[in-house]
C-alpha positions as CSV (number, residue, x, y, z in Angstrom):
1,X,0.2,0.1,0.0
2,X,3.0,2.1,0.2
3,X,4.9,4.0,2.6
4,X,8.3,2.8,4.1
5,X,6.8,1.0,7.3
6,X,7.8,3.9,9.5
7,X,4.8,3.9,11.5
8,X,1.8,1.9,13.1
9,X,-0.5,0.3,10.6
10,X,-4.4,0.1,10.9
11,X,-4.3,-3.6,12.0
12,X,-1.4,-3.1,14.2
13,X,-3.3,-0.3,16.3
14,X,-6.8,-2.5,16.2
15,X,-4.8,-5.2,18.0
16,X,-3.1,-2.7,20.6
17,X,-6.6,-1.4,21.1
18,X,-7.9,-5.0,21.8
19,X,-5.1,-6.1,23.8
20,X,-5.4,-3.0,26.2
21,X,-9.1,-3.7,26.5
22,X,-8.8,-7.2,27.5
23,X,-6.0,-6.4,30.2
24,X,-8.0,-3.5,31.7
25,X,-11.3,-5.6,31.8
26,X,-9.4,-8.6,33.3
27,X,-7.9,-6.6,35.9
28,X,-10.8,-4.4,36.7
29,X,-13.2,-7.4,37.4
30,X,-10.4,-9.0,39.3
31,X,-9.9,-6.3,41.7
32,X,-13.8,-5.5,42.1
33,X,-13.7,-9.5,43.1
34,X,-11.0,-9.0,45.2
35,X,-8.7,-11.4,43.1
36,X,-5.0,-10.9,42.5
37,X,-4.8,-10.1,38.9
38,X,-1.1,-10.9,38.7
39,X,-1.5,-14.5,39.2
40,X,-1.1,-17.0,36.4
41,X,-4.2,-18.9,37.2
42,X,-6.4,-15.7,37.2
43,X,-5.1,-14.9,33.8
44,X,-5.7,-18.5,32.6
45,X,-9.4,-18.3,34.0
46,X,-10.1,-14.7,32.5
47,X,-8.9,-16.1,29.0
48,X,-10.9,-19.4,29.3
49,X,-13.9,-17.3,29.2
50,X,-13.0,-14.4,27.0
51,X,-15.2,-13.9,24.1
52,X,-12.8,-11.3,23.0
53,X,-10.0,-13.8,22.7
54,X,-12.2,-16.4,21.3
55,X,-12.9,-14.2,18.2
56,X,-9.1,-13.2,18.1
57,X,-7.8,-16.8,18.0
58,X,-11.0,-18.4,16.0
59,X,-12.0,-15.6,13.4
60,X,-15.5,-14.4,12.9
61,X,-16.9,-15.4,9.1
62,X,-18.4,-12.2,7.5
63,X,-20.4,-12.5,4.2
64,X,-22.9,-10.5,2.4
65,X,-22.9,-8.0,-0.3
66,X,-20.7,-5.1,-0.5
67,X,-22.7,-1.9,-1.4
68,X,-21.2,1.5,-2.5
69,X,-22.5,4.4,-0.7
């Protein structure tokens, strides 16, 4: 697409935002429940039930017509 790869591209920006969102959510919910969010088992439990991580790992099929506006 051009450029010299000297700045963040849109996909990198989206992935960084999703990673930040997941981390903030996990830490916030752990703190509200009085759980130490730094423990590896807390992270594993949070990831096991994370719909965001599921979408990132497994993808979501998208189909349909594209319309010009």
